[in-house]
C-alpha positions in Angstrom: -13.1 33.7 -11.1 -13.0 29.9 -10.3 -14.7 27.8 -12.9 -14.3 24.5 -11.1 -14.0 22.9 -7.6 -12.0 19.8 -6.5 -12.9 18.4 -3.1 -13.1 15.1 -1.2 -16.7 14.0 -0.7 -15.8 11.0 1.4 -12.6 9.3 2.5 -12.4 7.4 -0.8 -14.1 9.7 -3.2 -12.9 12.9 -4.9 -15.3 15.2 -6.7 -14.4 17.4 -9.7 -17.2 19.9 -10.2 -17.7 22.6 -12.9 -21.3 23.2 -12.0 -24.1 21.4 -10.2 -25.0 19.4 -13.3 -21.3 18.9 -14.3 -19.6 16.7 -11.7 -17.3 13.7 -11.9 -16.5 11.4 -9.0 -13.2 9.6 -8.8 -11.9 6.9 -6.6 -9.3 8.4 -4.4 -7.6 7.7 -1.0 -8.3 11.3 0.2 -5.0 11.7 2.1 -2.8 14.4 0.6 -1.3 14.2 -2.0 -4.5 12.7 -3.4 -3.9 9.7 -5.7 -6.9 10.0 -8.1 -7.9 7.0 -10.1 -9.3 8.0 -13.6 -10.2 6.0 -16.6 -7.3 5.6 -19.1 -7.7 7.6 -22.3 -9.3 4.7 -24.3 -11.9 4.1 -21.5 -12.7 7.8 -20.7 -15.6 8.2 -23.3 -17.3 5.0 -22.0 -16.9 5.9 -18.3 -17.6 9.6 -18.2 -20.7 11.7 -19.1 -20.8 13.2 -22.6 -20.0 16.7 -21.4 -16.6 15.5 -20.2 -15.5 13.5 -23.3 -13.6 16.3 -24.9 -12.4 17.9 -21.6 -10.1 15.1 -20.4 -6.8 17.1 -20.8 -8.3 20.1 -19.1 -9.6 18.1 -16.2 -6.3 16.3 -15.8 -4.4 19.6 -15.9 -6.7 21.0 -13.2 -6.3 17.9 -11.0 -2.5 18.2 -11.4 -2.6 21.9 -10.6 -4.4 20.9 -7.3 -1.4 18.7 -6.5 -3.2 15.4 -7.3 -1.3 12.4 -8.5 -3.0 10.9 -11.6 -3.5 7.2 -11.7 -4.9 6.1 -15.1 -6.8 2.8 -14.9 -7.4 0.5 -17.8 -8.4 -3.2 -17.9 -5.0 -4.6 -16.8 -2.8 -1.7 -15.8 -2.9 1.2 -13.4 -0.4 3.9 -14.5 0.7 6.3 -11.8 2.0 9.5 -13.5 4.8 11.4 -11.8 3.8 14.9 -10.7 6.4 16.4 -13.0 4.9 14.2 -15.8 8.3 12.8 -16.9 7.7 9.1 -16.0 5.1 6.7 -14.8 4.9 3.6 -12.7 2.8 0.8 -14.2 1.1 -1.7 -12.0 0.2 -4.6 -14.3 -2.2 -7.4 -13.2 -4.0 -9.9 -15.4 -6.0 -12.9 -14.2 -4.6 -16.3 -15.2 -6.9 -19.3 -15.0 -3.9 -21.6 -14.5 -2.9 -20.0 -11.1 -2.0 -16.6 -9.5 -2.4 -13.5 -11.6 0.3 -12.4 -14.0 1.7 -9.2 -12.5 4.6 -6.8 -12.8 5.7 -3.3 -11.8 7.2 -1.3 -14.6 8.8 2.2 -14.7 8.6 4.0 -18.1 9.6 7.4 -19.2 7.1 9.6 -21.0 8.6 8.5 -24.4 7.8 4.9 -23.3 11.4 3.8 -22.6 11.3 0.9 -20.1 13.6 1.6 -17.2 12.6 -1.3 -14.8 10.4 -4.4 -15.2 9.9 -6.3 -11.9 7.9 -9.5 -12.7 5.7 -11.1 -10.0 6.0 -8.0 -7.8 3.2 -6.0 -6.2 3.1 -2.7 -4.2 3.1 -2.9 -0.4 2.3 0.8 0.1 1.7 4.0 -1.9 4.3 5.1 -4.4 5.7 8.5 -3.4 7.5 11.2 -5.3 9.9 13.1 -3.0 11.3 15.4 -5.7 11.0 15.9 -9.5 12.4 12.8 -11.2 12.5 10.8 -8.0 10.4 7.9 -6.8 10.1 5.7 -3.7 8.8 2.2 -4.7 7.7 -0.1 -1.9 7.1 -3.6 -3.2 7.0 -7.3 -2.4 8.8 -9.9 -4.6 8.9 -13.6 -3.8 7.7 -12.9 -0.2 10.4 -10.4 0.4 9.7 -6.7 1.0 11.8 -4.1 -0.7 11.7 -0.3 -0.7 13.9 1.4 -3.2 14.6 5.0 -4.2 14.9 5.6 -7.9 16.4 8.6 -9.6 14.9 8.7 -13.1 17.2 11.2 -14.8 20.3 9.3 -13.6 18.7 5.9 -14.1 19.9 4.7 -10.7 18.4 3.2 -7.6 19.3 2.4 -4.0 17.8 0.2 -1.4 16.1 1.9 1.6 16.1 2.5 4.5 19.9 2.7 4.7 20.2 4.0 1.1 23.7 2.9 0.3 25.4 3.5 -3.0 23.2 4.3 -6.0 23.7 1.8 -8.8 22.4 1.8 -12.4 18.9 0.3 -12.9 20.3 -1.9 -15.6 22.9 -3.5 -13.3 20.4 -5.4 -11.1 18.7 -8.5 -12.4 15.4 -7.8 -10.5 15.0 -4.3 -11.9 16.6 -4.6 -15.4 14.3 -4.5 -18.4 16.7 -7.0 -20.0 16.1 -9.7 -17.3 13.1 -11.3 -15.8 12.9 -13.1 -12.5 
């Protein structure tokens, strides 16, 4: 017996429903796979009804089981969790009164190891996950568009569309956590 439903209510709204009086609505571009924007753990209690406060893990597991990609949103960062839950892409943006926002794209393992830190970059399209441990990252950096394929277990990347030779993440100054642009 099904105890919940997950369905698009509109092109940018996904509904998680346990009963008529237990519903949550999440921002989502309702094109499969759904990338569902949820409050980060520290914001969950202030942005969800009381019945959902202790059910966050259950709700996230049900969304993952429905092939949703989880995007946790806090005040400065959107963390896109990989479907296999082994890494995440962080989209960092913080307003700066002195000029353009401070921003970066970061890739971290679940144990918080920083694999790539791309300062002043922003996404140009959705992040995709072609296979477990793999990521396609389309971004803009200094007015140049890039699209790279990243293999998390091997800690390598290659530029797309032509692919080319995979090289270590740490060998490229734009992607290396030890360097900043």
